[in-house]
N, C-alpha and C positions, 0 to 999 in steps of 0.2 A: 504493500500500500504506500509505503514511504517513497519507493522508487517511482510509483505512478505520479505522486504529487510533485516530486522533484522534476520529472519529465514535463509535467504540465507547466511548471514555473518557468521553464526555459523558452516557452513560446512567446512570440512578440505580443505586446499588449493589444494591438489592433485585432489580432486573431482571437485572443481570449475574449475581448469585448464583443466580437461578432458572435461567438458561441453563447455568451451570457445574454445577448439580446433576445434569445428565444425563451428565456426564463421569465416567470411571473414575479411580481413584487414579493409574493410569499417566499419563493425560492431565493430571491436576492437577499431577503432578511436572514435566511438560514445559512447561506454560504459565507456570510460575514464572519462566522465563527470558525471557518476552516483554517485560514492562515492570513497573514498580514497582506499578502498580495491580493487575494480575493476580497479582503475587506476594503482595500484601497480602490480596486477596480469596480466593486459593486456600487460605489458612490460616484462613478463617472457620469459626466453630464449627459452622454449619449444614452445612458440607461435610465436615469432618474427624471429626465425632463418631462416624460409622460408617465406618471406613476398611477397605476390603476389597481386599487385594492379591493374593488368589488368582487366578491366571491372568494377572497383569500381568507377562508374561515379559520385557518390554523395560525394566523398571525396574531400574536398576543399584543397587549398594550405596550409592554416593554420593548418588544421587537420593533413595533411601529414607531415608537418614540426614538429609538436608536437610529432607525432608517432616516427619519426626518432630521435628526441632529446632524447626521453626516452629509446629507445632500439637500436639505431644505432650501437654501438660497438658489439652487440650480433647477428646482422644479418649476415648470411653467403650467403643467396640467396635472391636477390631483383629483382623483376620483375616490371618494370615501362613501359613496352611496350604498346604503343597506349594510354598512359595517356597524350594525346595531349593538354589537358587544363592546365597541369602543366608547368610553365615557365621554360626556360633553367636556369635562375638564381636560382630558387627554388631548382631544381634538383641538380645542381652542388654544391650548398651550403650544401644540405642535405647529399650528398655523401662524403663530407669531414669528417662526423662523422661515416661513415661506413667503417672504415679502415680494417676490417677483412673479407670483402666480398670475396667470391670465385666464385660467379656467379652473373652477372649483365646483365640485359636485358633492354635496353633503345631505342627500335625501335620507330620511329615516334615521337621522342622528339627533339625539335628544339635546337640543340647545335652546336656551331661553332667548327672548327677543333682545335682551341686553347683550348676551354673548354674541349673537348674530351681528349686532351693530359694531361691537368691538372688533370682530373679525373683518368687517368691511373697512374699518378705520385703517387697518394695517395692510390693505391690499389695493394700493392706488392704481395698479395696472390691470385690474380685473375687467374682463370682457364678457365672460360667461359665468353665470352663477345659478346653481340649482340648490334649493334648500327646503327644509320642512319647517312649517310654522304652526304653532298651536293657538296663537292669538294675533290676528292680523292688525287689529286696532292698536295693540301694544307695540307692534313692530313699527307702524307708521308714526306713533308718538315718539318712540325712541329715535327714529331716524330724523325726525324734524328737529330734534334738539342736539344733533351731532353734525357739525359742519364737514368733518373729514369723511364721514360715511356718506353724506350727500354728494360730495365730490366723486367718490367712487361710483355711486349709482349713476352719475352723469355719463360715465364711460362704458356702462354695461350695454351690450348689444343683444345678448341672448339671456333671457330670464325664465326660470322654471320655478314655480311655487307649488309645493306639496302641502295641502291642507290636512292637518291631523288635529281637528278641533275636539276638545273633550265634549262628551255628550251628557245631557241630562235625561233622566228617566222619563218615559212617555207619560207616567202617572202624574207628573207635576202639572199644575193648573195651566201654565202658559209659558211661552218663551219670549224673550225680548228681541225685537227686530229693529235694527238701526240702519238707516240709509245715510251714507256719507255724502250728503249733498253740499255741505259747507266746509267739510274738513279736508285738509290737504292730504293726499296719498302719495305714495312713492312715485307714481306716474309723473308727478310734477317735476321730478328730478331726472327722469330717464329720457334724455334728449336724443339718444342715438339708438333706441330700441328697434331691433329688426325681427326678433321672434319672441313670443310670449306663450308659455305653456302652463296650464293649470292641471294639477293632479289631485283628484279627490280620494279620500280614504273610503274603502268599501263600507257601506252602511249595513250593519248586521241586524238592523231592526230593533236595537236595544235602546234607542233614545234619539233626541234631537239636540242640535247645538243651541247654546243659550244666546248666541249672538250671531246675526246674519248681517254681513257688511256688503253693501253695493258701492263700488267705487264711483266717484264723480270726477271725471277728468276735466279740469278747467282748461289746461293747456293742451287741447286736442292736437295741436300741431306737433307736439312731442312724439306722437305716434305716426308721423308721416312716413317713416322708413319701415314700418312693420310689414313683413311679408308672410310670416307664419303665426298662426294663432290656433291653439288646440286645447281640448278638454278630454281627459281620459274617460272611459266608461265606468263611472262610479256614481251611485245614487247618493251623492253627498251634497246636501243643500247649501252648506257654507261655500264649497268650491264652485257649485253651479251658479249661484247668484252673483258671485264675484266675476266669474268668467263671462257670463252673458251681459253683465254691465259693461265690461271692457269691450266685448265684441260690438256692442251698440255704438260705443265711441269710435271704434275703428271703422265701422261701416259708414259713419257719417262723412268720412274723408274720401270715400269712393276710391280706395286704393286698389292696386292690382296685386292680389294675394297669390302666393304659390301654395300655401297649405292652410286649409280650413277644416278642422276636425271638431265637430260639435254634435255628438250623438244626443238624441232625445230632445232636440230643440223644437219649439212650438212656432215654426215659421208659417204654418198654415192658418193661424188665427187671423181674425179681421184687424186686430191691432197692428198698425204699422205695416199692413200687407203690401201696400204700394211701395213703401220704402225698401222692404226686403226684396221685392221683385226687381227693382232697379239695381239693387246691390248684386243680385245673382246674375243678371243679364250682362253686367259689365266684367264678370270674372272669366276672362278668356285665357289667362296665363296660369291657371290652376295646375298644380302637379299632384296634389294629394287632397282628396275630399271625402269627408265622412258626414253623411246626413242620415244615419241609421236610427231605427226605433221611433219613427215618426210617420204621420200621414203626409204623403207627398202629393195628394190630389191637386192642390192649388199651386204648388211651386214647381212641379215637375217640368212643365213646359218653359218655365223661366230659367231654371238651372240648366236644363239641357235644350236650349233653344237651337233649332237647326241652323239659324242664321248666325249663331255665335259659336263656332266650333272650338273645341278645347284640345288642340293637338298635343299639348304638353302633359295632359292628365295621364298619370301612370297608376295611381291608386284610387279606387272608388269603393266605398262601403255603403251598400244599400240594404244591409241586413235588417230584418224585421220591419221593413217599410210596408205600408199598406195604403189602400185607397178607401176613403171614407164613404163613398157612394156606391150604389149597386151598379153603376154604369161601368165600373172597372177602370182599367188603365186608360189614361188619355193619350198615352204613347206606348210603344212596345220596346222590347229589348233591341230589336234591329235598328230602330231609329236612334236609340241611345248610343249604340256602337258607332253609328255614323258620325255622331258628335264627338265621340271619344275613341278614335281609331288606334291609339297607341297605348292602350292599357297593358300594364304588366301584372297588376293584382286587382282582382274583382271579388267582392263579397256580396253574394246574393242569398245568404242564409235566411230561410223562411221569409223571403221577400215576395210580395204579390206580383211584382213586375215580371216574374218568370212564367206567369200563367197568362193565357190568352182570354180567360173568362173570369168573372167575379167569384164563381164557385170554387175556384182553385182546383179544377179537375184536368184542364187541358194545358200541358206544358208547352211553352213556346220553343219548339224544336228548331224552327227556322231562326229564331233569335240566337240560340246557342250555336247553331251553324255559322251565323254571321259573326259571332264572337270569335270562334276558332279560326275562321278564314281571314278575318280582318286584323285581329290583334296577334300578329305573328310573334311578338315578344312575350306573350302571356306565360307567366311562371307560377302564379298563385290564383286558385279559384276555390271559392267556398259555395257549394250547392247543398249544404246541410239543411235539415229540417223540412225537406220537400219530398212528398210522396210521389212516386212514379210507378204506376201499376200496369200501364198499357205495354204489352210486349214489344210492339213496334217502336214505341217511344224509348223503352229501355235499350233496345238494340241500337237505335240510332244515337242516343246520348252516349252510350258506351263507346261506339265507334268514333264519335267526335272528340271525346276526351282523350281517347287513346291515340288520336292523330296529332297530339301536342307533345312531341318528344322533349320539349324544353320545360315541361311542367315539373316544378319542384315541390309544390305544396298543394294538397287537394283535400277537400272535405266533402263527403257525399253521404246520403242516407243509405241505409241497408238495402231497401227495396230498389234503389237505383242500380245496385250491383247484383241484383238477384237474377238477371237475365241469363238464360241458358239456351243454347241451340239444341236441336234434337240430338245431335252427335254428343253434345256435352252430357245430356241426361242419360244416354245409354252408357257412356264411359263412366259417369259418376256412379250409376247403379252397379256396374260390373266391378267397380273398385271398392264397393261397400260404403259409398258415401251416403249421407243422410241418416236420420234417426233410425234406430233398430226397430224392426217390425214387431218383435216379441219382447216381453218384459224379461229382463235378466233376473235370476234369483239373487237375493240379498247377499252381498259380499263378493259376488262374482264380477269384480271390476276388471276392465281390460288390463292386461299386463303391459309392462314397458316394452317388451319385444313386439307386441302387436302394433304399438304406435310407431316403432321403427319401421316395421313392414309397410305401414300406411304411408310414411314419409317417403319410402322408396317409390311408391306408386305415384306420388305427387307430380313429378315432372312430366309424366305421360298423360295426365288427366287434365283436360282443359276445364276451366271453371267459368266460362262465359264472360260476363261483364268485368268481373274483377281480374280474371286472368288476362283479358285484353288490355286492361289498364297497366298491369305489371309489365307486359311485353312492350306496350307502346310508350311508356314513360319510365325508362330504366333509371333515370337520375332522381327519382322521388326521394325527398328528404323529410317531409312532414306529411302525415296522412291521418285522416280521421274517418272512421266508419261508425256513424252514430244513427240509431233508429230515430226516424222522424216522430215516432209515437212517444219518445221520451221527452215530454214537454216540460217536466219539472223534476230534476234530480233533488236530492236532499238539500244541497247547498249550491245555489246558482245565482247568476246575475239576473235579478228581477226588479220590477218596478217597486216592489214592496220591501226591498232590502234583502239581506241574506239570512234572515231568520230560518233556522233549520225547520223544515216541514216535511211531511210525508211525501214520498216519491209519487209522481203522477206518470205512469208508464203504461201505454196501451199499444203494444206492437201490432203492426199490420200482419196479416197472414203471409204476405209475400216475403217478409223478412226472415221467416223460418227456413227459407230455402238455403240460406247461408249457414252451412254446417261446418264442422271442423275441417273436413276434407277440402272444402272450397276456400278455406282461409290459409291453407298451406303455402299458396303462391306468394303471400306477403313476404315470406322468408327469402324470396329472390331479389328483393330490393336491397342491394348491398350498401347503399348510401343512406338508408333510412336512419334518422336520428330521433324522430318524435312520432309516436303512434298512440292513437286513442281508439279503443274499441268499446262501444257502449250500446246496450240494448240489442243483443244477438241471441234470440230465443232458440236458435237452431244449434247452438253449441251444446253437445252432449257430454264430452269428456274434457275439453280444453287442450287436446293434443296439439292443436295448432300453435299454442304458445311455445311448445318445445321446438317446433319447426322454425318459428320466428326467432327464438333465442339463438339457435344454431346458425341461422342464415343471416340475420341482421347484426353483424359484428359491431357496428358503430352506434347502435341504438342507445340513446341517453335518457329518453323519457318514455315511460310506459304508463298509460292511464287506461284502466279497464273498469267497466261498470255494468252490472246486470247481464252477465253472460249466462246463458242457459236458463235453468229453472229459477223462478223467483223464490221458491221455498227452500232451496238447498244449493249451496255453492259447489255444483258438480265439477267445476273447473279447478278447484283448490288444489287437488292432488297434482295435477299436471303443472300448475303454476309453481308449486314447490320444486318440481323436477326441472322447470325451465330456468328458475332464478340463478342457479350456479353456472348456467351456460352463458349468461350475459356478461360480456367482457368490458362494457363501457357504461352500463346503466347507472344513472345518477338519481333519477326521480322515479318513484313507484307510487301510484295512487290506485287504490282498490276500493270500489263502492259496491256493496251487495248487502242485502238484508241480513244475511246470516254468516258472513265471513268472520271467523274467529281468529284472534291473534294468539295461536297456541304454539306449542313447542315445535311442531312441524313447520309452520310458517316462519317462525323466528330463526330456526336453524337454517332453513333455505335462504332467508334474507341475509343472514350474516356471512353466508358463503359467497355472496356477491360483494366483493371488497370495495367496489367503486361507489356503492350507494351513499348518497348524501342526504336524501329526503324521502321519507316514507309517510304516507297518509292512508288510513283505513277508516272508512265510513260504513258503519254497520249497526243498525238499530236493534238487531237481535244477536249480535256476536258477543263472545266472551274474551277475557284477557287472562293469559298465564303470566303472572307478575315476574316469576323467576326467569322465564324465557325472555321477557322484554329486557330485563337487566343484562342478561347474557348477550342479547342482540346488540345493545348499545356498547357493551364492553368489547365485543369482537368486531365492531365496525367503527374504526377510528375516524373515518371520514364522515360519519353521520352527524348532521347539524340540525335536522328538523325531524321530529317524530310526532305524528299527530294520530291519536287513537281515540276516535269517538264511537263508542260502542254501547252495549247494554249493561256494562259493568256498573256497580253501584258507586255512590259518592265516596264511601269509606275506602273501598279498594283503590279508587282512582287517586284519592288524596295520599294514601300511604305509598303507592307506587311513585307518584310524582315527587314526593318528598325524598324517597329513597334514591331516586335518580339525581335529584339536585344535591343531596348530601354527598353522593359518591363522585359525581362528575362535574359539579358546578365550578370548582376551583381549577380543575385541570383542562376543561374544555369550555371556555367562556362563550363560544359561539353556539353551543348546543341549546336548542330550544325544544322542550318537550311539552306537549299539550295532551293530557289524558283526562277525559271527562265523559259522562253519559251524553249521548247524542241529542236527545230530546229534553234535556234538563232545562229548567228556566234560566239558569246561569250560563248556559253554553254560549250565547251570543257575546256576553261580556268577556268570557274567557277567550273566545276567538278574536275579539277586538284587540287583545294584547299580543297576538301573534305578529311577528315582524311582517311588514307590508309585502315584502318580496315573496315570502312563503305563503302568505294569505292569498295573494292574487294568482300565483303560479301553481300552487299545489292544493290548497284547501278548497277553493272555489271551482266547481265544475263549469267549464266554459269551452267554447270553441276558440282555438288559437290560430287557425288558418286564416290569413288575410284579415285579422282583427285590427291590424295597424299597418302603416306603410312599411315596405321592406327596409330593413336596417334602421328602423326607428328607435331612438333611444328611450322614449318615454312610454 
């Protein structure tokens, strides 16, 4: 070992630096302790100028502080977003040494308004700033009284605010609503603002904010350079009222925007309807647009005016859009594509525009054909939540999607992939596909060898629509196969918040055609990194999970929900066999009414050494406390464990305390949430889960084309 180190030391610095450039900040913190040479080089300007700590869960506060002490003045971009285990004191002290910062991201870091203002005082060159605020009124007050902080705000061009406002219980008599009509806000000092993004915290249905602030921008000319404005999809009243107050000020200037992301806006109301129509008609330079979850009856022809083409539009989200009258669409998908011919990402999840009639029975196949033939750079499509039962429609849609070799992300409903040709049906029957015709006696489960034989048959058995997708789109990276009848999982993004409620799941008969055998082909996607399978009643054994594990070597995220029978998790045995085969899996989310966290599950999970986050939602499942402790101990990379089951409060409290006592001091980034799923205190407990884990793991949602490609927020 000593000889290897000495040989490494004789290399020129530029070669060593080139090697070190491939390491994360977490690794750079570790190699500082190897020898003096690596300690010196790990603080080189070329390595630290862009320091990204997001996802560096093993970095302790001490290691982080040493890193900043050595290279702080050289850092120009520092990303600490979602480093929730770092204390506000540690972060604020470290930032005193980073006086040359131009970009700072501190989302989900616990900092008071006073500390935020002090940070701004020491960063005169700051251009990009993203932060979390708990009291916007207090932030504005502190800013107004600090001249140095105001000077810093004058130079900021890109601003992102994450609202994490404390909630009051809904049982309280009333809330206080204040409109900032005469009070100065930070907008009065942002003279060069080019982009403004608002992030709301997911509303778990456990309360309302005590204060709602609507900004009043006196110096509207300060927003003359704004090109991007966005709101994330979170039913957060504090964030929403602040965002739409800002959007109204921006719209008054009639600017040419490149990005407008505003889900659930009420643009169709009579109030200011003429004003908004003029605003939309003038937006011909748009690149990213989100008008999801609204009625677009009145604004559709204004947003997608045939006389005002949008050749630059690359991302469009129309998910959950609908028409309020029985007359149906005032335009169709074909005319929309003519206005936006260069789309790269399109989200039509549960959108009425994909149907040619108000009853949502006839799919606009001609529109999908126009989409495929016109948008040659299309890489992301979301067609989830849409029933397709006509065999001719299924065949044609499958062919059209399969003719897009550049497709990287796709979401479709189960029945959309249920198409089988006559040859397929004969082959599938001869291969033993589909549910067994006779009941097997209790205990006579299929052996492991039988699944291996089944997988050998897989390459020779065509599987209709799904198989054609696999052949036609070999570069698939993100794929969702979700039953359109799964209208409400236990935790999902809904208008009434994220309060855990009983699942609403009514699978269509066509979706039962997708059995284990027909899902084997997913294992042929060698580049797949994200997979969601939900609402597949035809899954009898779960053997497809083993085929996926052995074939998709780069799979990092696996989300499965309601596979097979609702009364019994018949896929559990094969899931336990599949987990050790995953070589890169980081996220595992399992939702089923009776999935237990027992010794078999925990033993299988701990054999997957790359696991970072595990979530189990099961209103009838149990927990083996000793196995859970063993899982955490044998998975050093695990940082989030969420178990919401039928276990009682006493067991949950004891297990949670045991985990915190044993691992709290040695693994500061570990966050464990164990509680009864339908308990009255569950929303409050979930509200304390770090935002990143809550949005990406706890909440069931579609993640294909839910935001523009390579979008930070």
